[in-house]
Structure formats: C-alpha cells, structure tokens
C-alpha positions as CSV (number, residue, x, y, z in Angstrom):
1,M,-43.9,153.4,-83.6
2,D,-43.4,150.9,-86.3
3,I,-43.4,151.2,-90.1
4,S,-47.1,150.3,-90.4
5,S,-48.0,153.1,-88.0
6,I,-45.9,155.6,-89.8
7,T,-47.3,154.5,-93.2
8,S,-50.9,154.7,-92.0
9,N,-50.2,158.2,-90.5
10,A,-48.6,159.3,-93.8
11,I,-51.7,158.3,-95.7
12,L,-54.0,160.0,-93.2
13,I,-52.0,163.3,-93.3
14,A,-51.7,163.2,-97.1
15,N,-55.5,163.0,-97.3
16,G,-56.2,165.8,-94.8
17,Y,-56.9,163.6,-91.7
18,C,-55.3,163.7,-88.3
19,P,-52.6,161.2,-87.5
20,L,-53.1,158.5,-84.9
21,S,-50.8,157.8,-82.0
22,F,-51.8,154.2,-81.2
23,R,-50.7,155.0,-77.6
24,S,-53.8,153.4,-76.0
25,V,-53.4,150.1,-77.9
26,D,-52.2,147.1,-76.0
27,S,-49.0,146.1,-77.7
28,I,-49.9,142.4,-77.7
29,D,-53.3,143.2,-79.4
30,Y,-51.4,145.3,-82.0
31,K,-48.9,142.6,-82.7
32,K,-51.7,140.0,-83.0
33,A,-53.5,142.2,-85.5
34,M,-50.3,142.6,-87.6
35,L,-49.7,138.8,-87.6
36,I,-53.3,138.1,-88.6
37,F,-52.9,140.6,-91.4
38,Y,-49.7,139.1,-92.7
39,E,-50.5,135.5,-92.2
40,Q,-54.2,135.4,-93.1
41,N,-54.5,138.5,-95.2
42,S,-57.3,139.7,-93.0
43,L,-57.7,143.3,-92.1
44,Y,-60.5,142.8,-89.5
45,A,-58.4,143.0,-86.3
46,F,-56.2,145.8,-87.5
47,K,-59.2,147.7,-88.9
48,Q,-60.9,147.5,-85.5
49,I,-57.7,148.9,-83.8
50,F,-57.5,151.7,-86.4
51,I,-61.2,152.6,-85.9
52,D,-60.8,152.6,-82.1
53,Q,-57.7,154.8,-82.3
54,F,-59.4,157.2,-84.7
55,E,-62.3,157.6,-82.3
56,F,-59.9,158.0,-79.4
57,A,-57.9,160.7,-81.2
58,V,-61.1,162.6,-82.1
59,K,-62.4,162.4,-78.6
60,E,-59.1,163.3,-76.9
61,Y,-57.7,165.9,-79.3
62,F,-60.6,167.6,-81.0
C-alpha cells in the first residue's frame, strides 16, 4: 500500500466510509493512473479505479 492509498483510506474513514484495499487492482493500471494524475493533472483514471474498488468492497464485505 502506498501513500496515496493510505491517504484516501484516511479520508474515507474520517468521513464514516469503509476503507478500500485496492487488492483487485492490477498494479500496472494503478501506476498508470498515478502517473496520469501527476503528469496531466487528470483524475479520470484514478477515479475509475477508486469507484471500481469501492463497488468491490461493498459487494465483497457488506
């Protein structure tokens, strides 16, 4: 788990939401999303990963 995952989970927990594990994310897709964010200032790829992981967490754990 990297600092961005820890930060996003801290924000979720602080606001009463469940944390995400990002365990079903392909590591290359995750790294690409991070690069796109930092280099192009675009949240689209990371946002899609986040939404997919939130749906996964809800389906698997709740």
